[in-house]
N, C-alpha and C positions, 0 to 999 in steps of 0.2 A: 604647568595644567598637568592635571595626573587623572589617570582613570580610575575610576570608583570600580571596586569588585563586585561584580553581576550576584544578585539574590540567589540562594541554594535554590528557589524554588521558580525562579524565572526561567525562561523559555532559553533566556541567553546563556544558564548555564548549563545548559544540557541536558534537564533533568525533567520530567513531568512536572505539573501543578499538578499537586495533590490536594487541593481545596476541595469543599464540598460542592460536589456538580462541575465540576472543571475537568472530568476525564472520565473514563469508561469503568464501570467496578467491576471486580473479579468474582466469577459467577463460580456459585456453587456445582463440585461432581458430581453431585445428587440428583436424580431426576424429581420433580416434582408431583404432589399426590396424582395431579391432573393427567400427568403423561403417564405415569403408572397404569393409572385407570384405563386408560384407554387401549391399551397392551393387554393387560389382563383379564379384562373383567369380559370382553366379548370368548375368549380362551374357556373364562370360567361357565359362561352363559352354555354355550356347546358343550362341556364337557358335562354338564348338569344333564341337559337336555338329552342325550345319547348316551353318557353311559350311567350315570348315579340314577336319575330318575328308572329307567328299565333295570337296574339291578334291584331296585326296590319294589319295582311292581311283581317280577318274577319272584320275590320272596313272599310276596304279599299272596299272590297266587299258588304257590307252591304248597299252600295250608287249606286248599279247598281243590274240590274235585268238581272241574269244569271242562267245557269241551269245546268252549271259545265263542260259543253263541249265545244269545241270548242278554246282551250285556252283560253286567258287571256279577261275577263268580258269588253265589249264594251256600253253594253248600259245602258247611266249614267241616274238615275231617282231622284237623290238627298237623300232627305231626307221621299219618297215615302212607303217606306220597312216600317221604323217606323212609321207612322202615319197610314199604316194598322195594325199594331199591336195594337193601342190604340182603332181599332175599331173591333176587334178580337174578337168572343166570348170565344171563346178557351182560348186565352190569357191570358184575364180576369178572365173567369173561374181557369185557373193556378194560378193566383196570389190568389183568395180566397183561393183555396184549400192549396196552400202555408201556407198562414194566420193560416187556419184552424188546420195545421199538429204543427206548431209553437205554438198556444197558446194551443194546448192540449198535448204538449210535456212541457211545464211551467206548467201547470195545474195538471198532472197527472206523466208523466212520472220520472221529475225530484224529486218530492214526495216521489215516490215508491221507486225510485234509493237511494235517502238520506236516508230513514227509514230503508232499508236493508243492509246498510253500516252502520248505527249505531247500527242495531242490531247484524251483523255479529263481529262490533267490542268487543263485549263481549265476555268474556270465557267461553265454554262451549262444552262439547263432540261432535265431529265434524263439528265443526266449520268450519276447513279445506276442507271438504268434498264438506258443502254446499257452501263455497266461488266459490272452481271450478263448481259447479252443475249451478250456476247461470250464470257463465262467459263462458261456452261453448255455448251458441247461438251465441256470436260475433263472436268466431273463425268459424262459419259455415260463407260458400260465401253467398252474397244475391241470387243469382241465384239457388243454393240450398236450402236455407229461402224456396225461391217461389215455387221450385216444391214441397218441402214437404208441406205445407200449402195449395198448390192444391189440393192435393189427402187428407187432411184434412177438407175442404171444398167443395169436390165432390159433385156435387149434386145427385147422385147415390151411397148412401152406405157410404157415408162420415164417415169421424170419430167425425164429430161435429154434424152432423144428428143424427148418430147412439147414440152417448150420451143423445140427448135428447131424443130419442125413449127409452133406458133406464131407464129416470126418469119420462117414463110417459108421454111425450111431443111429438105428433105425427103431428109434422107441417114439411113444406118442406121450407125450408129458402133459400133463393136465396143469400146463401154468397157474391158469386162473380157477380152477374148480376143482384141485385136489386142497383138501384140507390140512393137509400134514406141512404144505410148504406155502400157501398160499400168504401166509405172514412174513416169510423169508424171502418171496418175489415182491412182495409189497417195501419189503426195507430196500431192497437193492435198488428199486425205483426211487426210493426217495433219498438212498446216497447217493443215486448217478444224479438226482435233481439238486441237492444241495451242498456236496462237497464243493462246489466251486465257490458259493459265497465264503464257505468257513474259512477256505483256503484264502482267499483275500485278505480275510480279516487277521489270520497267521501272518500271510507276505506282510499287511500293512505294520502288524508287530513286531516282525524280524527286521525291518527297516528304520524303526525308530531306536532301535540297540546300538550307540555310536561305536564305531570302527573303534575308534581309542581304545576301548576294553579289552580286544581283540588284539590289538599291536603289545599292549601294555602284558597280556598272558602270555605273547608269544616271546618277549623280552625277557620275561621270567623263565621261559623253559617250559612251559605247558604247551602239550600237546594238541592237537584238532578235539582229540575226543574229550580232553578233559576242557577246554574252554567251552564246548559242547554241553556238557553237564556241567558246568559250575557256573555259565553266564549265560548263554541261550535258553535252557529250561527254566532256570528261576525269573530270568526277565520276559521271558513269554507264559508265565504265571497266570496275568491277569487277563490276557488274552482269551487263555484257555476257561478260564474259569465263565467270562462271559460270555464264549460260545456252549458250554455246556448250561449253563441257564437259559439259552435260546434255545438250545435243542429240547428243553425237558417242555419250556413254553409251548412251543411249536407242535411237539406229540401232543399236548393236552389240546391243542385245536382243531390237531387234524383232521381235515373233511372233506375236500371238494375233489381233492386226488384220488383218493381209497371210494369216493363215494363214485365216481365215473368211471374209475376201471374197476368196482366189482360190484358195486351197490351196497357193500357191508357182506356179500357173500363168499363164498358157500354156505348157506345155513349160521350165518352170524359169524363165521369161522376170520372173516377181517376187518368188522364192525370196530369203530370207534365210537367213543363218547359222544362224540358230536353228531355221527349218523346216528345213534340210538335216540338221542335228542330229537333230533329231525324227526327220525320216522313216528316216534312218542305221540309229540306234537302236529306235525302239519300231514300227517295220512292216517294215524288211528285218533285225534282229534282228542287226544288225553292232555291237553293244556295244563293242568294242576302237577301231573306225573312228570312230565316234559322240563314244567317251571324248577321242579324238585331238583332235578336231574343237571339242570344248567346252575341252581347254587351249588350243587355239588364239584362241579367242574368250577364256578368260582371259587369256593374252597380248599379243592385243589390248589392251585395256581395259586392263590393268595398264602395261604400256608407254608407252601413253596419257594415262594419269592421272599417270604417273612424271615424264615430259617436262613434261607440262602444268603440274605443279606445281612443277617446279624452275625451267622459264624463263618461265610467265606467271602463274601466281597467287601465287609467290612474293614478288613484289614489292607487293601489295596487304596479304598477312600483314605481311612487314617496315613495311611503311605504317602499318598501323593498331597495331602494337608500337610503332612510336615515336611515335606519337600518344598512345598511354595512358601515358606517360614509362617505356617501358621501355629496354633497349639494346640495340644491335644488336653482333653478336661478329662 
């Protein structure tokens, strides 16, 4: 009596039965249309409701002279609000102050954050405590930060004047009332508030650089300065470019810290685009003019974002696609 060889598709052969309906089917890795709709549609609805529709309404109102009362606007003025912007000394001053904050951020705030990140990347006792200490100011809200520094720069026995007095300097400086220094004081507070956030971003970028690159450079005889110049700086480029982008957009939207600190004064010397828009719309009831200013802010941010994406961030995106095995068109 001889044993028969088991069938290839039988359970005896140790192989699954591949006949129709006899086993589980292999599922596709792509989600279905219903799953995509469940996750995408709510987000799109919220984006449409709270972003797209307000922008379109502001663009519509910017062509009218309207105080916000009496239903829909009816007094059509065309481009008159935008023409008034170009002649408004306060608006032009806001643009100048915006440029000043951006330039100072690039020349002072970013190098300071980068240097501290490189320092705190080294191993030494208390490194974690220093990282936490430098990051704490970013956790504070802008309103709390403004109130804190109003006390620091108070003209009556403020901490700044008391510190100068302890150093033998008997001078009453109008930190928040002198038009010549107010923007530098504001920038100093902004630096204290945000340099910790930028430092953490630089630190994360530095930790993503493989140590093998520095080991290979050391084997080839490269000094620490050469390794820093040829390895650290180029590979930290994407992080630095992203921080520049965030700094510019944040400067355009700057409002609450300066408003609580100075209210835009003295005599508009520290006023920003957002503060001017708020004053025109909610204090002077010139909703049409404020809407035109909001559209101007939107266009400034949009044009900068598109140009920055096209000529600066685009190469970082192409590099990531190439590194992941993608093809460039």
